[in-house]
C-alpha positions in Angstrom: 46.2 -12.8 -29.4 45.4 -15.9 -31.6 47.7 -18.2 -29.5 46.0 -16.9 -26.4 42.5 -17.5 -27.7 43.4 -20.9 -29.0 44.6 -22.0 -25.6 41.4 -20.4 -24.0 39.1 -22.2 -26.3 41.0 -25.4 -26.0 40.3 -25.4 -22.3 36.6 -24.5 -22.9 36.4 -27.3 -25.4 37.6 -29.8 -22.8 34.7 -28.7 -20.6 32.1 -29.0 -23.5 33.4 -32.2 -24.9 34.0 -34.0 -21.7 37.1 -35.0 -19.6 36.8 -38.7 -19.1 39.3 -39.7 -21.7 42.0 -37.4 -20.1 41.7 -38.5 -16.5 44.4 -41.2 -16.9 47.1 -38.7 -17.5 49.7 -38.3 -14.8 49.3 -34.5 -14.6 46.1 -32.4 -14.9 43.7 -33.0 -17.7 43.6 -29.5 -19.0 46.9 -28.9 -20.8 46.7 -29.1 -24.6 47.4 -32.4 -26.2 47.8 -33.0 -30.0 46.1 -36.3 -29.6 42.7 -34.7 -28.9 41.6 -34.2 -32.4 38.0 -33.5 -31.4 38.8 -30.6 -29.3 41.3 -29.1 -31.8 38.6 -29.3 -34.6 36.1 -27.6 -32.2 38.7 -24.8 -31.4 39.5 -24.2 -35.1 35.8 -24.1 -36.1 35.1 -21.5 -33.3 38.0 -19.3 -34.0 37.3 -19.1 -37.7 33.8 -17.7 -37.0 34.8 -15.0 -34.6 35.2 -11.3 -35.4 37.6 -9.0 -33.6 35.0 -7.8 -31.1 34.2 -11.3 -30.1 37.8 -12.3 -29.8 38.6 -9.4 -27.5 35.5 -10.4 -25.4 36.8 -13.9 -25.0 39.8 -12.6 -23.1 37.6 -11.1 -20.2 36.3 -12.5 -17.1 33.5 -10.2 -15.7 32.6 -10.3 -12.0 28.9 -10.5 -11.2 26.9 -11.1 -8.0 25.1 -14.4 -7.7 21.8 -12.6 -7.2 19.0 -13.3 -9.7 17.3 -9.8 -9.4 16.2 -7.8 -12.4 19.3 -5.5 -12.4 21.7 -8.4 -12.2 20.0 -10.3 -15.0 20.1 -7.2 -17.2 23.8 -6.8 -16.4 24.5 -10.5 -17.2 22.7 -10.4 -20.5 24.6 -7.3 -21.6 28.0 -9.0 -20.7 27.2 -12.1 -22.5 25.2 -10.7 -25.6 26.8 -7.3 -26.1 30.4 -7.7 -24.9 30.7 -11.4 -25.6 32.7 -12.0 -22.5 34.6 -15.3 -22.3 34.1 -15.8 -18.6 31.9 -14.9 -15.6 33.1 -14.7 -12.0 30.3 -15.1 -9.5 30.7 -13.3 -6.2 28.3 -12.9 -3.2 24.8 -14.5 -3.3 23.2 -18.0 -3.1 23.8 -21.3 -5.0 20.2 -21.2 -6.2 20.5 -17.7 -7.7 23.9 -18.5 -9.3 22.3 -21.6 -11.0 19.6 -19.3 -12.4 22.1 -16.8 -13.8 24.4 -19.6 -15.2 21.5 -21.2 -17.1 20.6 -17.7 -18.5 24.3 -17.2 -19.7 24.3 -20.6 -21.3 21.1 -19.9 -23.2 22.2 -16.4 -24.3 25.9 -17.0 -25.2 27.0 -17.6 -28.8 30.2 -19.1 -27.5 30.0 -21.2 -24.3 30.8 -19.1 -21.2 33.6 -20.2 -18.9 32.0 -20.0 -15.4 34.7 -19.2 -12.8 34.6 -19.0 -9.0 36.9 -17.8 -6.2 36.4 -20.7 -3.8 39.6 -21.4 -1.9 37.6 -23.2 0.8 34.7 -24.2 -1.5 31.4 -22.5 -2.4 31.0 -21.0 1.0 33.8 -18.5 0.4 31.3 -16.6 -1.7 27.8 -18.1 -1.4 25.5 -18.3 1.6 24.1 -21.8 2.6 27.0 -23.8 1.1 29.1 -26.4 2.9 31.9 -24.7 4.9 35.3 -26.2 5.1 38.5 -25.3 7.1 40.9 -22.7 5.9 44.1 -23.8 4.3 46.1 -23.0 7.4 44.3 -25.9 9.2 44.4 -28.2 6.2 48.2 -27.6 6.1 48.5 -29.5 9.3 47.2 -32.7 7.6 50.0 -35.2 7.1 48.2 -37.4 4.5 48.1 -35.5 1.2 45.7 -38.1 -0.1 43.1 -36.5 2.2 43.8 -33.1 0.6 43.3 -34.5 -2.8 40.0 -36.1 -1.8 38.9 -32.8 -0.5 39.8 -31.2 -3.9 37.6 -33.8 -5.6 34.7 -33.2 -3.3 34.9 -29.4 -3.9 35.1 -30.1 -7.7 31.9 -32.3 -7.4 30.0 -29.4 -5.8 31.3 -27.0 -8.3 30.3 -29.1 -11.3 26.8 -29.5 -9.9 26.5 -25.7 -9.9 27.9 -25.4 -13.4 31.3 -24.0 -12.5 34.4 -24.8 -14.6 37.2 -23.0 -13.0 38.3 -22.5 -9.3 40.7 -19.7 -8.6 42.4 -21.9 -6.0 44.5 -23.0 -4.3 46.4 -20.3 -2.7 50.1 -21.2 -3.3 51.5 -18.4 -1.3 54.1 -19.2 1.5 52.9 -17.2 4.4 56.3 -16.4 6.1 55.1 -12.9 7.3 52.9 -13.0 10.5 51.9 -9.4 9.7 50.4 -10.4 6.3 46.9 -8.8 6.3 45.4 -10.6 3.2 47.0 -14.1 2.9 47.3 -15.4 6.4 45.0 -18.4 6.9 44.5 -18.6 3.2 48.0 -20.2 2.9 48.9 -23.9 3.7 51.7 -22.6 5.9 55.2 -21.2 6.0 57.3 -24.1 4.8 57.7 -24.0 1.0 57.9 -27.8 0.6 54.8 -28.5 2.6 52.8 -25.8 0.9 53.9 -27.1 -2.5 52.7 -30.7 -1.5 49.3 -29.4 -0.4 48.9 -27.1 -3.4 49.6 -30.0 -5.9 47.3 -32.4 -4.0 44.4 -29.9 -3.8 44.9 -29.0 -7.5 45.0 -32.6 -8.6 41.8 -33.2 -6.7 40.1 -30.4 -8.4 41.3 -31.3 -11.9 40.6 -35.0 -11.6 37.1 -33.9 -10.6 36.8 -31.8 -13.8 37.5 -28.3 -12.4 40.4 -26.3 -13.6 42.7 -25.3 -10.7 44.3 -21.8 -10.7 47.2 -21.5 -8.4 47.8 -18.0 -7.0 49.2 -15.4 -6.4 52.3 -15.8 -8.7 55.2 -15.0 -8.1 54.2 -15.1 -4.3 52.1 -12.9 -2.0 53.1 -14.6 1.2 55.8 -12.3 2.7 54.0 -8.9 2.4 52.5 -6.6 5.0 50.3 -4.7 2.4 47.0 -5.9 1.0 47.1 -5.6 -2.8 43.4 -4.8 -2.8 44.4 -1.5 -1.2 47.9 -0.7 -2.4 50.9 -2.4 -4.3 53.0 -4.7 -2.1 56.7 -4.7 -2.6 59.0 -7.7 -2.4 62.7 -6.7 -1.8 64.2 -10.2 -1.9 66.9 -11.4 -4.4 66.3 -14.1 -6.9 67.9 -16.8 -4.9 65.4 -16.2 -1.9 62.5 -16.0 -4.5 63.5 -19.4 -6.0 63.7 -21.1 -2.6 60.6 -19.7 -1.0 58.0 -17.8 -3.0 58.4 -19.5 -6.4 58.9 -23.0 -5.0 55.2 -24.1 -4.9 54.7 -22.6 -8.4 57.6 -24.7 -9.8 56.1 -27.9 -8.3 52.7 -27.0 -9.7 54.1 -26.6 -13.2 56.1 -29.8 -12.8 52.9 -31.6 -11.9 51.3 -30.5 -15.2 48.4 -28.5 -13.7 46.4 -26.1 -15.7 46.0 -22.6 -14.3 48.0 -19.8 -12.6 46.8 -16.4 -11.3 49.3 -13.5 -11.3 49.2 -11.2 -8.4 49.7 -7.4 -8.1 53.1 -7.2 -6.6 56.2 -5.1 -7.1 59.1 -7.5 -7.3 62.3 -5.7 -7.8 64.5 -8.7 -8.5 62.3 -9.6 -11.5 61.7 -6.2 -12.9 64.6 -3.9 -13.0 62.5 -0.7 -13.3 61.3 -1.3 -9.8 57.8 0.0 -10.5 55.9 -2.4 -12.8 53.4 -4.6 -11.0 54.0 -8.4 -11.6 50.5 -8.7 -13.2 51.5 -6.2 -15.9 55.1 -7.3 -16.3 56.2 -9.2 -19.4 59.3 -10.2 -17.5 57.2 -11.9 -14.9 54.3 -13.4 -16.9 56.0 -14.4 -20.2 59.7 -14.4 -19.3 59.6 -16.1 -15.9 56.3 -18.1 -15.7 56.0 -19.2 -19.4 59.5 -19.2 -20.8 61.7 -20.1 -17.8 59.3 -22.2 -15.8 57.7 -23.7 -18.8 54.1 -23.2 -17.8 51.7 -24.1 -20.7 48.3 -23.6 -19.2 45.9 -20.6 -18.7 47.2 -17.4 -17.0 44.8 -15.1 -15.3 45.3 -11.8 -13.7 44.1 -11.0 -10.3 41.2 -8.6 -10.3 42.2 -5.4 -12.2 39.9 -3.2 -10.0 42.2 -3.8 -7.0 44.0 -0.7 -5.8 47.4 -2.3 -6.6 46.9 -1.6 -10.2 43.5 0.0 -10.9 44.9 3.6 -11.3 47.3 2.6 -14.0 46.3 3.8 -17.5 45.3 1.2 -20.0 45.7 -1.5 -17.3 43.8 -4.2 -19.2 45.8 -3.7 -22.4 49.1 -3.8 -20.5 48.0 -7.0 -18.7 47.4 -8.8 -22.0 50.6 -7.5 -23.6 52.4 -9.0 -20.5 51.2 -12.4 -21.6 48.2 -13.0 -19.4 45.5 -15.1 -21.2 42.4 -13.7 -19.4 41.9 -10.5 -17.4 
């Protein structure tokens, strides 16, 4: 758990101490660097002052509506003060009310809270009255990847104005199944190479703008006909097929040095011999494949653990952390 917390606080430290000195790096700015003494010193000082309760809380991202009513304010204070959560994920509401809640969280938190957002096409994916952009399926038709990177930077600018640190985007799934009920237009397309190009460009735009990108849904949710919000999708393909299609954009993302990955709730029989363990709870997938084999060094998030694909599994949060996820 200490390694996981160190990585988590390292990224939080970069948000707090500033990113300007890291923008010259070839890859993203959020991977740990031994050269950043200021950040390492801050991480060490914070970790040394945490008790077990606070350390556990730092591994949790709690979802909360962006509504500044009395009930939500009470819920947010409890999450921050009592449970010491490491992150907040804002859902439906308005930018103005999210800003009010974010400022409250900053004031109440002993440890700075990581503010996350599920904004594949920007703030309008969750908030009313925000700029609305085309879905990834349309952006995937753009030939100039520089435009995709510029788009990512503009999304990052808007997120930072609202106090957001992390975007659970882009969707790196290769949508090869026309019956896919949940990915569909969220994907950049059905060609793995083109999807990878757009994923890296959008992620670089986000990260050069100071927002941690989180590519999803590892190891690939594109060729399913089941929505993991409602049940557990199954991928029957062998490893050769997974390497050439589903995993390809994630490999390119890791190679580009980008900072975040979200693991989806999928049953991938080629990766888990037991044929029943969801990828988000699988040490073979999270630690063995993503971290050890592909060499990913950034933050690993689970998809929402209240989704029907995993929610009925006993001790789901504990199993997700034991699998190697950094935040649940």
